[in-house]
N, C-alpha and C positions, 0 to 999 in steps of 0.2 A: 543580195545574199551570195554566199560562196558555194562552190561545189565541194564535195567530199575530198577530191584530190587537191583542193587548195589548202587543206589542213596538213598536207605532207610537208615535213621540214625541207626547206630548199636552200641552196647556196644563196648568198646575198648578191652575187653578181648576176647580171642579166644573162650572159652566156650560160652560166650554171643553171639558172632557173629554166631557160629554154631547153637545156639538155634534159632536165627532168621531164618537161612536157613532151619532148620528142620521144623519150623512152616510154612514157605512158602511152602515147599514140601508137608507136610501133608494137609495143607489147599488147595493147588492146586489139590491134588488127590481127596479130598472131593468135590471140585467144579465140577470136571469132572464126579464124581459119581452122583452128583445131576443132572447135565445136561443129563446124560444117562437115567434118569427117564422121561425126556421129550421125549416121544416115540409116534410115529404114525405108524400104520401098514398099508401097502398097500397090497391088497389081492393077487397080482400076484408075489410078491417077498418074499423070506424068510428073507430078511435083513430089519430091521426096520429103519425108519427115526428117528434120535435122535439128541439131542443137543451136543453130545460128540465131534463132529468135531469142533464146535465153542469153546468148553472148551479147547481142545488141542491147538488151535491157540491162544486163549486168555492167556494161560499159557506159551506157548513156547517162544513167542516174549519177554515178559518182564523178564522171568526167565533166558534166555540164555541157551546154549546147555547143560551144566552140570546139573543145577537145573531142567530144563525141562525133561531131560532124567531120572533123579532120580525120579521126580514126576510121570512120566508115568510108570516107573519100579515099583514104589510103588503101583500105581493104578492096574497094572496087577497082582501084588502079592496079593493085597487085594481081587481081583476076584478069584485068584487061591485058596486061603485058604477058600473060600466059603462065603465071605461077599457079600451081595446082591447089588453090585455096577455096574454090567453090565446092559444093557437095560432090561427093564421089571423086575427089581429087582432080576435078576438072579446072581448066583455066583457058583464057582466050577471050578476045573482045566479043566474039559472037555470043557468049553467054549473057552479055548485057544488052542484047538486041532482041527483037521480036522473033528471032530464029529459035529461041528457047522458051519453053513454057514457064520457067521459073525466074526469068530475068526481072520481071516486075517486082517480085518479092525482094530481090537484091536492091533495087532502087528504093523500094519501100523501107528497107533497113536504114538507108541514109536519112530519109525524111523522118522516120520514127526516132532515130537517134537525136536529131535536132529538136524534135518536140519534147521527148522525155527529158533530154538534157536541159532544155529551157525551163520545163516545169520543175525540175530538180533545183535549178538555180533560184527558183522562186520559193523553195522550201517544201515542195511536194514530196520529197523523199524522206521527210523527217517524222512522219506518222504513218501508221499502217494503212489507214483509210485513204489518205491522199496519195500514198505510194501506190496502192492498188489502182487508184483512178488513173495515175500517170501511166502505169504499165499497161492498163487496159486501153487507154487512148493510143499509146504507141502501137499496140497490137492491131487495133482497128486501122491505123494508118498503113501498116504493112499489108493488110488485106485489101485496103482501098487501092493500093498500087497493084498488088499481085493478081487479084481476081480478074479485073478488066483486061490486064495484060495477057493472062492465061486465055481468056476468051478470044482475044484478037490473035494470039499466037497459034491456037489450034482451030480457030474458026468455028467456035460454038457460041450459043447464046450465053449471056451472063448467068442465067438461071442454071445452066449446066456447069458453067465454070464454078459456081458456088458449090455444087455437089462434088466437083473434082478438086477444088483448090481452097475450100474453106471448111465445110462441114466436117470432113474427116480429121481436121487439125484442131478443132476448137477445144476439145478436152485437154489435149497435150499442151496447147498454148495457154489455156487457163492455168494449168499446173505450173508452167514455166513462169508466167507473170506473177503468180502468187509466191513462188519461190524467190524471185527477184525482189518482189515488193516487201517481203518480211525481213530481208537481209539489211537494208539500209537504215531503217529507223533504229535497229539495234546497234549498228556501227556508229551512228550519230550519237547515241547515248554514251558509248565508250569514248568517243572523241571528246565529248563535253566533260567527262570525268577526268580525262588526262590533263595533268597540270601543264 
């Protein structure tokens, strides 16, 4: 199956088609960087609430696994070289190491983008129920990376890391995944109607 971005009209030449892909990847990384700046701090946790998770899900499903993976790899590279694209306008290689409590979530974004993009390539983004399932699995992957990383970073048991890095975020993340999940089946219906 194809991803939603495969339905975008493209130039017939290989360089032209690659230019479209490059624009999508760069644009996607910038969207995630912008949503990372939508940040809310909760006093009892070192991990901020951000719009990044929504950005990852909104990119992964329509881009498919390859473009989504490249988009998130570019986003992490942009952070690593010091661009202020992480939460709170931070950047630098140290953000992606155990020196920061939220680094695991960033690496989890890459894995989640690959998973959600792969599921979308298989058609999971074409109905609401399967789209919700794909987004939920992607969110679980982000927590699977982020929570143990948080525990190691601040030297607390995983049970405490769950209280600091997952439980306070569940309601917001469920709302984000539901928002992302309902968008794509509707867009696919529009694409199918377009001659």
